[in-house]
N, CA, C and O atoms as a GROMACS GRO file, in nm:
protein
  216
    1UNK      N    1  11.317   8.317  11.786
    1UNK     CA    2  11.295   8.359  11.730
    1UNK      C    3  11.274   8.498  11.714
    1UNK      O    4  11.281   8.550  11.825
    2UNK      N    5  11.247   8.603  11.606
    2UNK     CA    6  11.234   8.715  11.630
    2UNK      C    7  11.128   8.782  11.556
    2UNK      O    8  11.127   8.777  11.433
    3UNK      N    9  11.008   8.865  11.646
    3UNK     CA   10  10.954   8.892  11.558
    3UNK      C   11  10.942   9.001  11.441
    3UNK      O   12  11.050   9.053  11.412
    4UNK      N   13  10.839   9.041  11.374
    4UNK     CA   14  10.899   9.048  11.226
    4UNK      C   15  10.866   9.244  11.250
    4UNK      O   16  10.796   9.303  11.332
    5UNK      N   17  10.923   9.276  11.177
    5UNK     CA   18  10.953   9.427  11.208
    5UNK      C   19  10.932   9.499  11.053
    5UNK      O   20  11.018   9.533  10.972
    6UNK      N   21  10.817   9.506  11.045
    6UNK     CA   22  10.773   9.629  10.974
    6UNK      C   23  10.767   9.542  10.832
    6UNK      O   24  10.758   9.596  10.721
    7UNK      N   25  10.772   9.413  10.850
    7UNK     CA   26  10.776   9.323  10.700
    7UNK      C   27  10.692   9.346  10.586
    7UNK      O   28  10.579   9.312  10.622
    8UNK      N   29  10.687   9.380  10.484
    8UNK     CA   30  10.556   9.402  10.442
    8UNK      C   31  10.482   9.269  10.375
    8UNK      O   32  10.508   9.149  10.387
    9UNK      N   33  10.403   9.324  10.315
    9UNK     CA   34  10.302   9.143  10.289
    9UNK      C   35  10.286   9.256  10.133
    9UNK      O   36  10.292   9.375  10.103
   10UNK      N   37  10.260   9.096  10.058
   10UNK     CA   38  10.190   9.160   9.942
   10UNK      C   39  10.024   9.111   9.942
   10UNK      O   40   9.965   9.017   9.995
   11UNK      N   41   9.981   9.233   9.846
   11UNK     CA   42   9.879   9.272   9.842
   11UNK      C   43   9.816   9.286   9.721
   11UNK      O   44   9.845   9.390   9.662
   12UNK      N   45   9.735   9.212   9.664
   12UNK     CA   46   9.708   9.252   9.498
   12UNK      C   47   9.562   9.291   9.524
   12UNK      O   48   9.488   9.253   9.615
   13UNK      N   49   9.528   9.418   9.372
   13UNK     CA   50   9.410   9.425   9.420
   13UNK      C   51   9.384   9.511   9.299
   13UNK      O   52   9.482   9.556   9.241
   14UNK      N   53   9.243   9.543   9.246
   14UNK     CA   54   9.254   9.617   9.061
   14UNK      C   55   9.246   9.762   9.148
   14UNK      O   56   9.203   9.785   9.261
   15UNK      N   57   9.303   9.846   9.053
   15UNK     CA   58   9.335   9.995   9.038
   15UNK      C   59   9.225  10.009   8.955
   15UNK      O   60   9.218   9.926   8.864
   16UNK      N   61   9.136  10.096   8.964
   16UNK     CA   62   9.012  10.120   8.827
   16UNK      C   63   9.123  10.243   8.755
   16UNK      O   64   9.198  10.329   8.800
   17UNK      N   65   9.087  10.199   8.632
   17UNK     CA   66   9.149  10.234   8.491
   17UNK      C   67   9.202  10.385   8.506
   17UNK      O   68   9.312  10.426   8.468
   18UNK      N   69   9.106  10.455   8.565
   18UNK     CA   70   9.094  10.581   8.493
   18UNK      C   71   9.235  10.650   8.608
   18UNK      O   72   9.300  10.752   8.590
   19UNK      N   73   9.244  10.575   8.696
   19UNK     CA   74   9.322  10.624   8.853
   19UNK      C   75   9.417  10.587   8.853
   19UNK      O   76   9.482  10.598   8.956
   20UNK      N   77   9.476  10.524   8.736
   20UNK     CA   78   9.664  10.480   8.684
   20UNK      C   79   9.698  10.544   8.641
   20UNK      O   80   9.803  10.550   8.704
   21UNK      N   81   9.710  10.661   8.528
   21UNK     CA   82   9.769  10.759   8.500
   21UNK      C   83   9.758  10.877   8.589
   21UNK      O   84   9.860  10.945   8.604
   22UNK      N   85   9.647  10.913   8.652
   22UNK     CA   86   9.705  10.980   8.753
   22UNK      C   87   9.781  10.979   8.850
   22UNK      O   88   9.837  11.076   8.900
   23UNK      N   89   9.789  10.842   8.889
   23UNK     CA   90   9.879  10.822   9.006
   23UNK      C   91  10.014  10.822   8.969
   23UNK      O   92  10.108  10.887   9.015
   24UNK      N   93  10.006  10.688   8.827
   24UNK     CA   94  10.150  10.722   8.790
   24UNK      C   95  10.250  10.836   8.761
   24UNK      O   96  10.371  10.829   8.782
   25UNK      N   97  10.169  10.966   8.698
   25UNK     CA   98  10.155  11.106   8.665
   25UNK      C   99  10.258  11.135   8.827
   25UNK      O  100  10.379  11.154   8.830
   26UNK      N  101  10.174  11.130   8.933
   26UNK     CA  102  10.150  11.183   9.078
   26UNK      C  103  10.289  11.146   9.159
   26UNK      O  104  10.337  11.217   9.247
   27UNK      N  105  10.345  11.018   9.111
   27UNK     CA  106  10.452  10.944   9.166
   27UNK      C  107  10.582  10.973   9.120
   27UNK      O  108  10.688  10.971   9.182
   28UNK      N  109  10.545  11.013   8.944
   28UNK     CA  110  10.662  11.083   8.879
   28UNK      C  111  10.728  11.204   8.919
   28UNK      O  112  10.848  11.222   8.939
   29UNK      N  113  10.604  11.312   8.932
   29UNK     CA  114  10.617  11.387   8.989
   29UNK      C  115  10.684  11.442   9.117
   29UNK      O  116  10.755  11.537   9.152
   30UNK      N  117  10.628  11.340   9.166
   30UNK     CA  118  10.672  11.370   9.300
   30UNK      C  119  10.816  11.256   9.359
   30UNK      O  120  10.870  11.248   9.469
   31UNK      N  121  10.841  11.179   9.225
   31UNK     CA  122  10.980  11.144   9.227
   31UNK      C  123  10.946  11.024   9.411
   31UNK      O  124  11.004  11.019   9.519
   32UNK      N  125  10.852  10.969   9.364
   32UNK     CA  126  10.813  10.859   9.496
   32UNK      C  127  10.761  10.740   9.382
   32UNK      O  128  10.736  10.752   9.262
   33UNK      N  129  10.755  10.615   9.477
   33UNK     CA  130  10.708  10.514   9.354
   33UNK      C  131  10.522  10.522   9.369
   33UNK      O  132  10.465  10.606   9.440
   34UNK      N  133  10.452  10.420   9.286
   34UNK     CA  134  10.314  10.434   9.313
   34UNK      C  135  10.268  10.342   9.428
   34UNK      O  136  10.159  10.353   9.485
   35UNK      N  137  10.387  10.226   9.465
   35UNK     CA  138  10.377  10.164   9.560
   35UNK      C  139  10.350  10.286   9.709
   35UNK      O  140  10.254  10.280   9.786
   36UNK      N  141  10.449  10.375   9.715
   36UNK     CA  142  10.441  10.474   9.835
   36UNK      C  143  10.315  10.537   9.833
   36UNK      O  144  10.242  10.523   9.931
   37UNK      N  145  10.272  10.616   9.721
   37UNK     CA  146  10.159  10.667   9.718
   37UNK      C  147  10.046  10.585   9.753
   37UNK      O  148   9.961  10.650   9.814
   38UNK      N  149  10.014  10.462   9.735
   38UNK     CA  150   9.922  10.393   9.781
   38UNK      C  151   9.925  10.350   9.906
   38UNK      O  152   9.817  10.332   9.962
   39UNK      N  153  10.041  10.326   9.974
   39UNK     CA  154  10.055  10.327  10.143
   39UNK      C  155  10.006  10.428  10.196
   39UNK      O  156   9.927  10.417  10.289
   40UNK      N  157  10.039  10.530  10.154
   40UNK     CA  158  10.028  10.653  10.206
   40UNK      C  159   9.866  10.657  10.216
   40UNK      O  160   9.796  10.660  10.318
   41UNK      N  161   9.829  10.657  10.091
   41UNK     CA  162   9.664  10.685  10.085
   41UNK      C  163   9.587  10.601  10.186
   41UNK      O  164   9.506  10.642  10.270
   42UNK      N  165   9.633  10.462  10.161
   42UNK     CA  166   9.595  10.329  10.264
   42UNK      C  167   9.564  10.414  10.404
   42UNK      O  168   9.461  10.443  10.464
   43UNK      N  169   9.684  10.436  10.423
   43UNK     CA  170   9.718  10.529  10.568
   43UNK      C  171   9.668  10.612  10.598
   43UNK      O  172   9.682  10.608  10.720
   44UNK      N  173   9.596  10.719  10.569
   44UNK     CA  174   9.540  10.816  10.550
   44UNK      C  175   9.386  10.780  10.567
   44UNK      O  176   9.308  10.847  10.634
   45UNK      N  177   9.360  10.686  10.510
   45UNK     CA  178   9.207  10.672  10.497
   45UNK      C  179   9.167  10.591  10.638
   45UNK      O  180   9.066  10.603  10.708
   46UNK      N  181   9.272  10.513  10.652
   46UNK     CA  182   9.234  10.439  10.806
   46UNK      C  183   9.256  10.536  10.930
   46UNK      O  184   9.166  10.538  11.014
   47UNK      N  185   9.349  10.605  10.946
   47UNK     CA  186   9.319  10.736  11.053
   47UNK      C  187   9.227  10.813  11.016
   47UNK      O  188   9.210  10.910  11.089
   48UNK      N  189   9.144  10.801  10.904
   48UNK     CA  190   9.056  10.934  10.888
   48UNK      C  191   8.912  10.856  10.960
   48UNK      O  192   8.833  10.909  11.039
   49UNK      N  193   8.908  10.714  10.906
   49UNK     CA  194   8.826  10.593  10.936
   49UNK      C  195   8.853  10.656  11.088
   49UNK      O  196   8.780  10.746  11.132
   50UNK      N  197   8.944  10.612  11.151
   50UNK     CA  198   8.945  10.581  11.322
   50UNK      C  199   8.933  10.699  11.388
   50UNK      O  200   8.923  10.683  11.510
   51UNK      N  201   8.930  10.839  11.342
   51UNK     CA  202   8.901  10.968  11.429
   51UNK      C  203   8.752  10.983  11.405
   51UNK      O  204   8.674  11.028  11.489
   52UNK      N  205   8.715  10.934  11.257
   52UNK     CA  206   8.542  10.970  11.256
   52UNK      C  207   8.494  10.855  11.360
   52UNK      O  208   8.396  10.905  11.415
   53UNK      N  209   8.518  10.710  11.420
   53UNK     CA  210   8.455  10.646  11.480
   53UNK      C  211   8.478  10.707  11.664
   53UNK      O  212   8.399  10.690  11.756
   54UNK      N  213   8.615  10.780  11.668
   54UNK     CA  214   8.622  10.869  11.819
   54UNK      C  215   8.532  10.974  11.832
   54UNK      O  216   8.531  11.042  11.935
   0.00000   0.00000   0.00000
């Protein structure tokens, strides 16, 4: 059996209404998906959190 390699996991969450349009606009401006930007934001947050603990 092969180990899962970077297989995405579906996660649902509620985005504050006032964040939706700015996120959508930024995604369009940067020619990226909103999903990509959300993943990068979570990655950034986790890295910052890890650095604060060390």
